[in-house]
MOPAC internal coordinates of N, CA, C and O (Angstrom, degrees):
PM7 1SCF
backbone

  N    0.0000 0     0.00 0     0.00 0    0    0    0
  C    1.4492 1     0.00 0     0.00 0    1    0    0
  C    1.5062 1   109.08 1     0.00 0    2    1    0
  O    1.2310 1   120.91 1   -45.78 1    3    2    1
  N    1.3077 1   115.86 1   134.22 1    3    2    1
  C    1.4576 1   120.21 1  -178.30 1    5    3    2
  C    1.5175 1   112.12 1   -96.38 1    6    5    3
  O    1.2310 1   120.05 1   156.47 1    7    6    5
  N    1.3229 1   117.50 1   -23.53 1    7    6    5
  C    1.4592 1   120.01 1  -179.50 1    9    7    6
  C    1.5197 1   110.71 1  -129.59 1   10    9    7
  O    1.2310 1   121.59 1   -25.13 1   11   10    9
  N    1.3251 1   114.55 1   154.87 1   11   10    9
  C    1.4602 1   120.17 1   177.14 1   13   11   10
  C    1.5266 1   110.62 1   -65.35 1   14   13   11
  O    1.2310 1   120.43 1   145.15 1   15   14   13
  N    1.3172 1   116.79 1   -34.85 1   15   14   13
  C    1.4661 1   120.36 1  -179.90 1   17   15   14
  C    1.5251 1   111.70 1   -63.93 1   18   17   15
  O    1.2310 1   120.32 1   137.83 1   19   18   17
  N    1.3268 1   117.00 1   -42.17 1   19   18   17
  C    1.4679 1   119.23 1   179.93 1   21   19   18
  C    1.5296 1   110.66 1   -68.29 1   22   21   19
  O    1.2310 1   120.07 1   143.13 1   23   22   21
  N    1.3129 1   117.47 1   -36.87 1   23   22   21
  C    1.4623 1   120.45 1   176.58 1   25   23   22
  C    1.5225 1   110.45 1   -66.10 1   26   25   23
  O    1.2310 1   120.28 1   138.15 1   27   26   25
  N    1.3248 1   117.08 1   -41.85 1   27   26   25
  C    1.4656 1   121.10 1   178.57 1   29   27   26
  C    1.5223 1   110.65 1   -59.21 1   30   29   27
  O    1.2310 1   120.07 1   133.81 1   31   30   29
  N    1.3289 1   117.47 1   -46.19 1   31   30   29
  C    1.4701 1   121.10 1   178.72 1   33   31   30
  C    1.5281 1   110.85 1   -60.29 1   34   33   31
  O    1.2310 1   120.53 1   137.60 1   35   34   33
  N    1.3221 1   116.60 1   -42.40 1   35   34   33
  C    1.4657 1   120.70 1   179.22 1   37   35   34
  C    1.5352 1   111.04 1   -63.40 1   38   37   35
  O    1.2310 1   120.56 1   132.76 1   39   38   37
  N    1.3172 1   116.53 1   -47.24 1   39   38   37
  C    1.4633 1   120.30 1  -177.60 1   41   39   38
  C    1.5259 1   111.61 1   -62.86 1   42   41   39
  O    1.2310 1   120.22 1   145.12 1   43   42   41
  N    1.3133 1   117.18 1   -34.88 1   43   42   41
  C    1.4627 1   120.83 1  -179.82 1   45   43   42
  C    1.5244 1   111.82 1   -65.90 1   46   45   43
  O    1.2310 1   120.04 1   158.04 1   47   46   45
  N    1.3134 1   117.53 1   -21.96 1   47   46   45
  C    1.4689 1   121.01 1   179.76 1   49   47   46
  C    1.5296 1   112.28 1   -89.51 1   50   49   47
  O    1.2310 1   120.23 1   175.95 1   51   50   49
  N    1.3147 1   117.16 1    -4.05 1   51   50   49
  C    1.4588 1   120.91 1  -177.97 1   53   51   50
  C    1.5346 1   110.45 1   -91.25 1   54   53   51
  O    1.2310 1   120.55 1   -15.64 1   55   54   53
  N    1.2923 1   116.55 1   164.36 1   55   54   53
  C    1.4700 1   122.27 1   179.13 1   57   55   54
  C    1.5286 1   109.70 1   -98.03 1   58   57   55
  O    1.2310 1   120.58 1  -128.27 1   59   58   57
  N    1.3041 1   116.49 1    51.73 1   59   58   57
  C    1.4585 1   120.51 1  -173.31 1   61   59   58
  C    1.5231 1   113.04 1   -63.81 1   62   61   59
  O    1.2310 1   120.16 1   134.68 1   63   62   61
  N    1.3084 1   117.30 1   -45.32 1   63   62   61
  C    1.4644 1   119.62 1  -178.67 1   65   63   62
  C    1.5227 1   110.71 1   -65.65 1   66   65   63
  O    1.2310 1   120.51 1   134.53 1   67   66   65
  N    1.3066 1   116.63 1   -45.47 1   67   66   65
  C    1.4715 1   120.06 1   179.29 1   69   67   66
  C    1.5319 1   110.67 1   -60.38 1   70   69   67
  O    1.2310 1   120.38 1   136.76 1   71   70   69
  N    1.3298 1   116.87 1   -43.24 1   71   70   69
  C    1.4655 1   120.05 1   178.34 1   73   71   70
  C    1.5198 1   111.42 1   -65.89 1   74   73   71
  O    1.2310 1   120.07 1   142.56 1   75   74   73
  N    1.3215 1   117.47 1   -37.44 1   75   74   73
  C    1.4593 1   121.66 1   177.52 1   77   75   74
  C    1.5285 1   110.45 1   -63.82 1   78   77   75
  O    1.2310 1   120.52 1   137.35 1   79   78   77
  N    1.3264 1   116.61 1   -42.65 1   79   78   77
  C    1.4694 1   120.66 1   178.68 1   81   79   78
  C    1.5194 1   110.61 1   -63.67 1   82   81   79
  O    1.2310 1   120.52 1   136.56 1   83   82   81
  N    1.3319 1   116.60 1   -43.44 1   83   82   81
  C    1.4721 1   120.01 1   177.35 1   85   83   82
  C    1.5262 1   111.17 1   -60.25 1   86   85   83
  O    1.2310 1   120.83 1   136.55 1   87   86   85
  N    1.3294 1   116.01 1   -43.45 1   87   86   85
  C    1.4563 1   120.46 1   179.31 1   89   87   86
  C    1.5324 1   110.18 1   -61.25 1   90   89   87
  O    1.2310 1   120.51 1   132.63 1   91   90   89
  N    1.3264 1   116.63 1   -47.37 1   91   90   89
  C    1.4701 1   120.24 1   179.86 1   93   91   90
  C    1.5219 1   110.76 1   -60.43 1   94   93   91
  O    1.2310 1   120.26 1   137.67 1   95   94   93
  N    1.3242 1   117.12 1   -42.33 1   95   94   93
  C    1.4627 1   120.26 1   178.93 1   97   95   94
  C    1.5212 1   111.81 1   -64.44 1   98   97   95
  O    1.2310 1   120.09 1   146.23 1   99   98   97
  N    1.3389 1   117.44 1   -33.77 1   99   98   97
  C    1.4706 1   119.94 1   177.56 1  101   99   98
  C    1.5242 1   111.57 1   -67.69 1  102  101   99
  O    1.2310 1   120.93 1   161.00 1  103  102  101
  N    1.3248 1   115.84 1   -19.00 1  103  102  101
  C    1.4638 1   121.21 1   177.48 1  105  103  102
  C    1.5179 1   111.91 1   -99.40 1  106  105  103
  O    1.2310 1   120.47 1  -170.59 1  107  106  105
  N    1.3402 1   116.70 1     9.41 1  107  106  105
  C    1.4636 1   121.08 1   175.85 1  109  107  106
  C    1.5198 1   115.08 1    90.90 1  110  109  107
  O    1.2310 1   119.72 1  -168.67 1  111  110  109
  N    1.3134 1   118.14 1    11.33 1  111  110  109
  C    1.4678 1   121.49 1   179.61 1  113  111  110
  C    1.5183 1   107.79 1  -105.64 1  114  113  111
  O    1.2310 1   120.82 1   -68.02 1  115  114  113
  N    1.3172 1   116.03 1   111.98 1  115  114  113
  C    1.4584 1   121.23 1  -177.42 1  117  115  114
  C    1.5278 1   109.81 1   -90.77 1  118  117  115
  O    1.2310 1   120.99 1   -43.07 1  119  118  117
  N    1.3153 1   115.71 1   136.93 1  119  118  117
  C    1.4609 1   121.53 1   177.86 1  121  119  118
  C    1.5244 1   108.86 1   -90.53 1  122  121  119
  O    1.2310 1   120.75 1   -50.49 1  123  122  121
  N    1.3222 1   116.17 1   129.51 1  123  122  121
  C    1.4623 1   118.80 1   176.05 1  125  123  122
  C    1.5257 1   109.02 1   -93.28 1  126  125  123
  O    1.2310 1   121.03 1   -31.53 1  127  126  125
  N    1.3076 1   115.63 1   148.47 1  127  126  125
  C    1.4574 1   121.15 1  -178.81 1  129  127  126
  C    1.5283 1   110.54 1   -60.61 1  130  129  127
  O    1.2310 1   120.09 1   138.48 1  131  130  129
  N    1.3036 1   117.44 1   -41.52 1  131  130  129
  C    1.4626 1   122.07 1  -179.69 1  133  131  130
  C    1.5200 1   111.36 1   -62.54 1  134  133  131
  O    1.2310 1   120.44 1   133.99 1  135  134  133
  N    1.3104 1   116.76 1   -46.01 1  135  134  133
  C    1.4630 1   120.59 1   179.18 1  137  135  134
  C    1.5195 1   111.55 1   -63.98 1  138  137  135
  O    1.2310 1   120.62 1   138.39 1  139  138  137
  N    1.3218 1   116.42 1   -41.61 1  139  138  137
  C    1.4642 1   120.10 1   179.19 1  141  139  138
  C    1.5249 1   111.94 1   -64.43 1  142  141  139
  O    1.2310 1   120.57 1   139.87 1  143  142  141
  N    1.3276 1   116.51 1   -40.13 1  143  142  141
  C    1.4579 1   119.29 1   178.13 1  145  143  142
  C    1.5287 1   110.85 1   -61.77 1  146  145  143
  O    1.2310 1   120.54 1   144.98 1  147  146  145
  N    1.3184 1   116.57 1   -35.02 1  147  146  145
  C    1.4676 1   120.85 1  -177.91 1  149  147  146
  C    1.5207 1   112.87 1   -79.02 1  150  149  147
  O    1.2310 1   119.84 1   147.63 1  151  150  149
  N    1.3178 1   117.91 1   -32.37 1  151  150  149
  C    1.4614 1   119.02 1  -169.35 1  153  151  150
  C    1.5234 1   116.42 1  -126.70 1  154  153  151
  O    1.2310 1   119.20 1  -177.45 1  155  154  153
  N    1.2979 1   119.14 1     2.55 1  155  154  153
  C    1.4711 1   121.13 1  -175.07 1  157  155  154
  C    1.5165 1   112.53 1   -56.89 1  158  157  155
  O    1.2310 1   120.24 1   133.77 1  159  158  157
  N    1.3230 1   117.16 1   -46.23 1  159  158  157
  C    1.4690 1   120.07 1  -177.92 1  161  159  158
  C    1.5291 1   110.99 1   -62.78 1  162  161  159
  O    1.2310 1   120.44 1   137.57 1  163  162  161
  N    1.3136 1   116.77 1   -42.43 1  163  162  161
  C    1.4718 1   120.56 1  -179.31 1  165  163  162
  C    1.5266 1   110.55 1   -64.91 1  166  165  163
  O    1.2310 1   120.47 1   134.69 1  167  166  165
  N    1.3154 1   116.70 1   -45.31 1  167  166  165
  C    1.4676 1   120.34 1   179.67 1  169  167  166
  C    1.5267 1   110.12 1   -63.79 1  170  169  167
  O    1.2310 1   120.06 1   137.35 1  171  170  169
  N    1.3192 1   117.49 1   -42.65 1  171  170  169
  C    1.4685 1   122.04 1   178.56 1  173  171  170
  C    1.5306 1   110.25 1   -57.45 1  174  173  171
  O    1.2310 1   120.12 1   130.75 1  175  174  173
  N    1.3276 1   117.38 1   -49.25 1  175  174  173
  C    1.4618 1   121.74 1  -178.85 1  177  175  174
  C    1.5280 1   110.32 1   -63.81 1  178  177  175
  O    1.2310 1   120.25 1   138.89 1  179  178  177
  N    1.3181 1   117.13 1   -41.11 1  179  178  177
  C    1.4603 1   119.84 1   179.52 1  181  179  178
  C    1.5279 1   111.34 1   -62.46 1  182  181  179
  O    1.2310 1   120.15 1   135.98 1  183  182  181
  N    1.3091 1   117.33 1   -44.02 1  183  182  181
  C    1.4694 1   120.62 1   178.38 1  185  183  182
  C    1.5290 1   110.00 1   -60.20 1  186  185  183
  O    1.2310 1   120.73 1   131.77 1  187  186  185
  N    1.3325 1   116.22 1   -48.23 1  187  186  185
  C    1.4685 1   120.37 1   179.88 1  189  187  186
  C    1.5268 1   111.00 1   -60.43 1  190  189  187
  O    1.2310 1   120.58 1   134.96 1  191  190  189
  N    1.3288 1   116.50 1   -45.04 1  191  190  189
  C    1.4651 1   120.70 1  -176.09 1  193  191  190
  C    1.5314 1   111.57 1   -64.00 1  194  193  191
  O    1.2310 1   120.15 1   138.08 1  195  194  193
  N    1.3119 1   117.32 1   -41.92 1  195  194  193
  C    1.4634 1   119.10 1  -178.99 1  197  195  194
  C    1.5336 1   111.76 1   -72.36 1  198  197  195
  O    1.2310 1   119.99 1   146.83 1  199  198  197
  N    1.3200 1   117.62 1   -33.17 1  199  198  197
  C    1.4722 1   119.29 1   173.00 1  201  199  198
  C    1.5262 1   109.00 1   -63.14 1  202  201  199
  O    1.2310 1   120.77 1   134.08 1  203  202  201
  N    1.3278 1   116.13 1   -45.92 1  203  202  201
  C    1.4690 1   120.73 1  -179.66 1  205  203  202
  C    1.5259 1   111.17 1   -61.62 1  206  205  203
  O    1.2310 1   120.10 1   141.44 1  207  206  205
  N    1.3361 1   117.42 1   -38.56 1  207  206  205
  C    1.4722 1   120.27 1   178.25 1  209  207  206
  C    1.5284 1   110.15 1   -63.42 1  210  209  207
  O    1.2310 1   120.47 1   139.16 1  211  210  209
  N    1.3196 1   116.71 1   -40.84 1  211  210  209
  C    1.4653 1   119.61 1   179.57 1  213  211  210
  C    1.5248 1   111.69 1   -65.80 1  214  213  211
  O    1.2310 1   120.46 1   149.89 1  215  214  213
  N    1.3214 1   116.72 1   -30.11 1  215  214  213
  C    1.4630 1   119.86 1  -176.87 1  217  215  214
  C    1.5270 1   113.27 1   -92.25 1  218  217  215
  O    1.2310 1   120.24 1   141.67 1  219  218  217
  N    1.3392 1   117.15 1   -38.33 1  219  218  217
  C    1.4670 1   120.51 1  -172.99 1  221  219  218
  C    1.5232 1   113.52 1  -128.58 1  222  221  219
  O    1.2310 1   120.49 1  -164.05 1  223  222  221
  N    1.3156 1   116.67 1    15.95 1  223  222  221
  C    1.4601 1   122.30 1  -179.66 1  225  223  222
  C    1.5267 1   110.10 1    64.04 1  226  225  223
  O    1.2310 1   120.08 1    26.28 1  227  226  225
  N    1.3065 1   117.45 1  -153.72 1  227  226  225
  C    1.4616 1   120.63 1  -173.56 1  229  227  226
  C    1.5218 1   114.03 1   -67.64 1  230  229  227
  O    1.2310 1   119.54 1   156.42 1  231  230  229
  N    1.3120 1   118.48 1   -23.58 1  231  230  229
  C    1.4681 1   120.00 1   177.57 1  233  231  230
  C    1.5312 1   110.32 1   -58.98 1  234  233  231
  O    1.2310 1   120.81 1   136.84 1  235  234  233
  N    1.2964 1   116.05 1   -43.16 1  235  234  233
  C    1.4605 1   120.08 1   178.62 1  237  235  234
  C    1.5135 1   112.21 1   -72.81 1  238  237  235
  O    1.2310 1   120.63 1   141.35 1  239  238  237
  N    1.3130 1   116.41 1   -38.65 1  239  238  237
  C    1.4614 1   121.30 1  -177.21 1  241  239  238
  C    1.5202 1   111.84 1   -61.59 1  242  241  239
  O    1.2310 1   120.23 1   125.51 1  243  242  241
  N    1.3159 1   117.18 1   -54.49 1  243  242  241
  C    1.4590 1   120.12 1  -171.81 1  245  243  242
  C    1.5182 1   113.66 1   -71.39 1  246  245  243
  O    1.2310 1   119.51 1   151.48 1  247  246  245
  N    1.3067 1   118.55 1   -28.52 1  247  246  245
  C    1.4588 1   120.27 1   176.07 1  249  247  246
  C    1.5281 1   110.39 1   -60.86 1  250  249  247
  O    1.2310 1   120.17 1   142.19 1  251  250  249
  N    1.3056 1   117.27 1   -37.81 1  251  250  249
  C    1.4647 1   122.00 1   179.36 1  253  251  250
  C    1.5268 1   110.86 1   -84.72 1  254  253  251
  O    1.2310 1   120.14 1   136.56 1  255  254  253
  N    1.3147 1   117.33 1   -43.44 1  255  254  253
  C    1.4647 1   122.56 1  -176.02 1  257  255  254
  C    1.5248 1   111.83 1   -59.22 1  258  257  255
  O    1.2310 1   120.04 1   147.98 1  259  258  257
  N    1.3252 1   117.53 1   -32.02 1  259  258  257
  C    1.4600 1   120.02 1  -177.72 1  261  259  258
  C    1.5315 1   111.98 1   -63.28 1  262  261  259
  O    1.2310 1   119.85 1   163.21 1  263  262  261
  N    1.3250 1   117.89 1   -16.79 1  263  262  261
  C    1.4650 1   120.75 1   177.55 1  265  263  262
  C    1.5248 1   112.31 1   -65.23 1  266  265  263
  O    1.2310 1   119.82 1   156.81 1  267  266  265
  N    1.3278 1   117.95 1   -23.19 1  267  266  265
  C    1.4665 1   120.42 1   178.34 1  269  267  266
  C    1.5234 1   112.71 1  -119.73 1  270  269  267
  O    1.2310 1   120.04 1   171.31 1  271  270  269
  N    1.3150 1   117.53 1    -8.69 1  271  270  269
  C    1.4669 1   120.69 1  -179.00 1  273  271  270
  C    1.5323 1   108.58 1  -105.77 1  274  273  271
  O    1.2310 1   121.29 1   -87.56 1  275  274  273
  N    1.3241 1   115.13 1    92.44 1  275  274  273
  C    1.4611 1   120.00 1  -174.68 1  277  275  274
  C    1.5257 1   112.60 1   -67.26 1  278  277  275
  O    1.2310 1   119.66 1   150.55 1  279  278  277
  N    1.3026 1   118.26 1   -29.45 1  279  278  277
  C    1.4612 1   120.84 1   176.61 1  281  279  278
  C    1.5184 1   110.52 1   -65.49 1  282  281  279
  O    1.2310 1   120.59 1   135.42 1  283  282  281
  N    1.3135 1   116.47 1   -44.58 1  283  282  281
  C    1.4627 1   120.94 1   177.01 1  285  283  282
  C    1.5211 1   110.56 1   -61.13 1  286  285  283
  O    1.2310 1   120.20 1   135.91 1  287  286  285
  N    1.3162 1   117.22 1   -44.09 1  287  286  285
  C    1.4513 1   121.11 1  -179.78 1  289  287  286
  C    1.5332 1   111.40 1   -61.87 1  290  289  287
  O    1.2310 1   119.98 1   135.68 1  291  290  289
  N    1.3121 1   117.64 1   -44.32 1  291  290  289
  C    1.4595 1   121.10 1   178.69 1  293  291  290
  C    1.5232 1   111.32 1   -64.75 1  294  293  291
  O    1.2310 1   120.32 1   139.40 1  295  294  293
  N    1.3205 1   117.00 1   -40.60 1  295  294  293
  C    1.4668 1   120.62 1   178.75 1  297  295  294
  C    1.5300 1   110.75 1   -64.24 1  298  297  295
  O    1.2310 1   120.50 1   138.76 1  299  298  297
  N    1.3149 1   116.65 1   -41.24 1  299  298  297
  C    1.4616 1   120.82 1   178.50 1  301  299  298
  C    1.5252 1   110.69 1   -62.71 1  302  301  299
  O    1.2310 1   120.66 1   135.57 1  303  302  301
  N    1.3163 1   116.35 1   -44.43 1  303  302  301
  C    1.4721 1   119.86 1   178.13 1  305  303  302
  C    1.5220 1   111.14 1   -62.73 1  306  305  303
  O    1.2310 1   120.80 1   136.49 1  307  306  305
  N    1.3174 1   116.07 1   -43.51 1  307  306  305
  C    1.4621 1   120.37 1  -179.58 1  309  307  306
  C    1.5309 1   111.04 1   -61.67 1  310  309  307
  O    1.2310 1   120.52 1   133.80 1  311  310  309
  N    1.3143 1   116.60 1   -46.20 1  311  310  309
  C    1.4610 1   120.04 1  -178.87 1  313  311  310
  C    1.5353 1   111.15 1   -67.65 1  314  313  311
  O    1.2310 1   119.86 1   146.88 1  315  314  313
  N    1.3084 1   117.86 1   -33.12 1  315  314  313
  C    1.4633 1   120.74 1   176.79 1  317  315  314
  C    1.5203 1   110.82 1   -64.38 1  318  317  315
  O    1.2310 1   120.19 1   139.45 1  319  318  317
  N    1.3247 1   117.24 1   -40.55 1  319  318  317
  C    1.4675 1   121.19 1   178.42 1  321  319  318
  C    1.5301 1   111.57 1   -67.14 1  322  321  319
  O    1.2310 1   121.02 1   141.33 1  323  322  321
  N    1.3266 1   115.66 1   -38.67 1  323  322  321
  C    1.4690 1   120.44 1  -179.34 1  325  323  322
  C    1.5188 1   111.74 1   -65.03 1  326  325  323
  O    1.2310 1   120.22 1   145.78 1  327  326  325
  N    1.3292 1   117.19 1   -34.22 1  327  326  325
  C    1.4563 1   120.41 1  -177.06 1  329  327  326
  C    1.5314 1   112.83 1   -84.73 1  330  329  327
  O    1.2310 1   120.45 1   170.05 1  331  330  329
  N    1.3123 1   116.75 1    -9.95 1  331  330  329
  C    1.4736 1   120.73 1  -179.11 1  333  331  330
  C    1.5087 1   112.35 1   -81.95 1  334  333  331
  O    1.2310 1   120.10 1   180.00 1  335  334  333

């Protein structure tokens, strides 16, 4: 992958959360429906962000991480306006 955006699009099409849950269950950790409903999106984004960091360093990480980190997103928007 040459860009963080292309990696993000690819990761979103993968079954990362489902595979993570299967892996955890194979190690004896059962996922409850209630817990998954509360945290699935956060866990999904975290998995994607850390994969992206391993592949593209922080450029990949923060592009994905900003989906759940509202402070980071606001700071990015603010700095973009300041530089314009």
